[in-house]
N, C-alpha and C positions, 0 to 999 in steps of 0.2 A: 293427734296428728293432723286431722282435718282442719281444726281451728288455726293451726300454724300455717298450713299451706295457702289458705285464702280466707281473708276476713273482709266483711262487708259493713259499711256504715252509710246509712241513708240520711240525708239532710235535705228535706223538702223535695225538690225535683232533681236533686243531685245525688248520685250513687258513687261512693268511693270504695273501690276494691283494692285490697292490699295483698299482694302475693308474697310468700316467704318460703324459705326452705329449699328443697330440691324438687323442681318441676321435671321429673324424669319418669321413665317407664316403670320404675320401681313403685312409684306412688300413683300409678295409673288409676286404680280403682277409686281411691279417695278424691283425686283431682277431678275425675269425670263426674262423680256424684256432686261435688261442690259446684262445679261449673254448670251442670244441668239445673241445679237448684237456683242459681242466680239468673240463668236464662229464663226460667219460668217465673221469676219474681213479678208480682203484680204491682199495681200502683202506677202513678204518673211519674215517669222518669224522662227527663229531657237531656241530661248530661251525665256521662259516665267517665270516671277517671280511674284508670287501672295503674296502680303503683307497683312496679316490679323491682324496686330498689333493694328489697331484702331477700330476693331470690339468689340463693348461693350457686345452684347448678341448674342448667337448662339444656335439654337435649331436643331432638327433632319432635319427639312425642309432646313435650311441653310446649314447644313452639306452635305445633298444630292446635293444641288446646287454647292457647292464647289467641291465635288467629280466629278460631271458631267463636270464642267469647266476644272478640272485637266485632266480628262481622254480624253476629246475632243481634247485638245492640244497635249497630249501624243500620241493619235492615228494619229495625223498629223506629227509625227516625231519630235516634239519640245521637248527640254529639259525643263521640267516643274518642278518648285520648289515652295513650300509653305513656307513662312517665317512669323515670328512674331506671330504665333498662341499661345494663352494662354494655359498653361498646364491644366487648368480646362476643356478645350474642346478637349484635345488630345485623351482621351479614346473614346469620341463620334465619332471623325473623324476616328479613327482606326476601330471601330465597323462597321461604314458605309462602309469603304473601304473593309473590309473583306466580308460583305454581298454582296456588289456589285460584287466582283469577283466570289462568289459562284453562284450568279444569272446568270452571263455571262457564266460560265462553263456549267450550266444546259441547256442553250438554244443555245449552240454552236454546229454546225455540224448537221448531219442528224439524223433522229429518230433512225435509225439502229445503228449509232455510239453511240448515247446517251444510247441506251439499252445495248449495249455491255459494255460501260463504267460502267453503273450501275451494271451489273452482275459482272464485275471485282472488283468494289468497295466492293460489298457484299462478294465476295470470300476472298478478303483481310481482311475484317472485321471478317469473320469466322476464318481465320488463326490467327488474333490477339487475338480473344477470346480463341481459343484453346491454344495458347502460354501462355496467362495469367493464364489459368487453370493449365497448366503444371508447371508454375512458382509457383503457389500457393501450389500445391502438394509438390514440392521440398522444399518450405519454411516450410511446415508442417512437413516434414520428418526431417529437420534440427532442428526445435523446439522440436519435439518428442525426438530426440537424446539428446538434452540438458536437457529435463525433466527427461529422464531415468537416466542420470548421476547426476542430482540434483533434486530429487523428490519433495523437498519442494517448488520449483518454480511453480509447477502446482497449478492453482487456482481452488481448489476443490469446494469452496463455489460458485464461479461463474458457474461452471459446473452443480452443483446441482440446482441452480436457473434456468439455461437454460433447464435442464432436466424436471423441473417442468412445464416450459412453453410449451416445444415441446412434452412432454410425458403425464404427468398427466392431464393437462388442455385440451389435445386433445382427451382424451379417449371418452368423450360423443359423439362428432361429428363423430369420427371414428367408434364407435359401431353402431351409427344410420345409417351411409351411407353403411357400409358393411352388416348390417342386411337387409337393403332394397335391396341391390344388390343380396344377397342370395335369397331373396323372389322372385325377378324378374326372376332370372335364373331358379329357380324351377318352377315357374308358366309357363314360356314360354316352358320349357322342357316338362312338363306334357301335355300342350296344343297340342304340336306337336307329342310327342311320343305316345300319346293316340290313334292317328290315326292308329298306327301299333300294338297296344296292348302291348307296351313296357314301360309302366309307371314306372316300377321298376328301369329301367336303368337311370332314372333321378337322382337317388341317386348317381350312379357312376359319372355322369357328374358333379353334384354339388360338390361332394367331391374332385375329381381330379382337376377340374377347379379352385376351391377356394384355395386349399392348394398349388398348383403348380404355378398358374399364377395370378388370379384376386385378391386374398387376398393381396399379397405384392404389386401388381401394383396399386390397388386403394389406399392403404395406402400411398405409395410413392408419388402419384399424389396429394393426400390431403395434405401431409406434404409439398410438394413443393409450393402449393397454400397458405397454412396457415403459416408455419414456415419459408419457404424459402423467401417469400416476406417480412416477418417481419425482417429477418436478413438483407436483402438488404436495407430496409427502415431505420433500426437502424444504420447500418454502414454508409449509405449515409448521414443521418442527422449528424452523428459525423464528417464525411468528410466536409460537408458544414460549420459546426461550427468550423472547424479546431481543433477539439478535438484530432484527430489522430495525427496531426502534433505536438500538445502539448505533447502527450505521447512520441513521438520520442525525443522531446526536453528534456524531463525529464529523458531520458535514458531507457525507456521501449520499448519492441518490441510489436507492435500492433498485430502481428500474435500470440504471446504467450498470451497476455493479453485478446484480444477480440475474436479471431477467433478459436483458439484451443479448449477452453471450449465449444463453440457452436458446433463445429464439433464432439467432443467426445459425447456431449449430444445427437446429432442426431444418431450417430452410436449405442449408447446404447438404445435410445428410440424407433427407428423405428422397430427393431426386436420384441420388446415387443408389440408395437402397431399392428404389423403384426399378431402376435399370437392371440391377443384379437380380431382383426378384422376378422380373419379366423374363430374363434370360433363363432363370432356373425353371420357371413354369413352362416355357417353350421346350426346354430340354426334357422335362418330365413328360410333357405331352408327346414329344417325338419318341421317347423311349416306350411309352405305352402303345403308341401307334405301330411301332416295330414289333414288340413282343406280343401284344394282344390282338392287334388289327392286321398284322402281316403287311404293313406298309413299309417298304424299304426306306432307310434314312435318306438316300439320294432322292427318292421320289418325294419324301416329306419336305426336304429342303427346297426342291424345285417348285413344288406346289405352294409352299409358304412364300417363296419369292414372288410368285404370281398373285397371291391373295392379298398380301399386305403392301402398303405404300409408306413412304416417309411420313405422311400425314398421320397415320395411325400411331406411329412411334412418337411424334411430336405431341399429339393430344394427351397421351399419358404423362409425358414429362412436364408439359405446361401445367397440368393440374397439381403436380406434386408439391411445388413450393407454397401454393395457396393452402393446400391441405395441411402442410407442416405449420404454416402460420396460424391456422385455426386451432390446431392441437396445442401449440405452444401458448397461445394467448389464453385459451380456456384453462389450461393446466395452471398457469401462473395466477390468473384471477382467482381460481378456487383455492390455490395455496395461500394467497394473501387474505382470503376470507375466513381462514381457520380461526376459531376462538381458542380459549385457553384449556381445552380438554381433549383427551385422547378420542372421545366419542366424536367430537367435532372434526378432528383430523380424518377419522375413518369416513364420516359422512361426506366431507368435501372431496376426498380422494375418489370415492364412488361416483359422486356427482361429476367430477372432472372426466372420468372415463366415459360415462354415459353421454354427457353433453358433447364430448369430442366426437364420439362415434356417430351420434345423431347428426351433428353439423357437417361432418365429413360426407355422410351419405346424401344429405340435402345439397351440399355444394357440388357433389358429383352429378346429381340430377340437373342442377342449374347449368353446369358445364355441358352436359349432354344436349340440353336444349340450345345453348349458345352455339356449339360447334355444328349442330344440325342446321341451324339457321344460316350459318356462313358457308355451309357446304364442305366441312372437314369431316 
């Protein structure tokens, strides 16, 4: 069996290896012994030709052994070449070759060097993601200019459908979460403010915090987790099934057909959800102040009217469309970045949610600095 699996012929400085039979896990013992013997072969060898033309079957184990044989001779400075490999096995060999190189790169060099390399790769990845988002924004601007000049091209029905998904269907969960957040803020405020006899100032805290910051921030995070992940999964599934390529083949622009209606729906829906969520949070805060803090609803409303101004309300609503744009762009970019596997779809969906939440919080901080600088 061993002689059939691998035969060696040496001619001067050239070594010819001829594989045959089944290079599978069933013949693992014989194959490993033969390959180890050839790797240890002495003498002066400058060229190695591995002929796989008579190999009937090849599995992952055999592909790994062939890769090991090739790299061993290459490391010795030999000109190594594989011939006669059937096209059916070419993809498997290429995959094993790529994985082998990645594995080697990970374990090459010191721990410090590997750490620095990993940091560098992450920085490059962040740069690529930022560039992809800028490209998406540019493509959206181009498509919007086209829509303005030809309004009939805008897919209004698709936008309404997406608005129903990200807006109307999200109302119950948004109301519930923001209501609970308002209740928690009020309860904690009363619990701590009561020590100083300043229970009434809980109304100020709840009103300003909800309208300026927490209302829009909680809604944006919820939308990123609910609708952003859905956008990524939908576009990623289309990418995997080559539906996006089919659209391009038919002469349609995927940005115009798939992405613009989703972005517009988010930009319209998030401010509405922010308003509803803020009202629910204020209602929850008022309810807790009444039942837990003993603050009468009339007193709560009167104090709330004194504590908040129209500026507080406007600050929250101004942030909402920008946060919606960030969530939509990140979700669509990550969806279009999906490769051809379910693992890639899961990774990109996770990345979409994490990046969206991170950027939403960063944007909220930038807005806080901006509004403070202009006195709002």
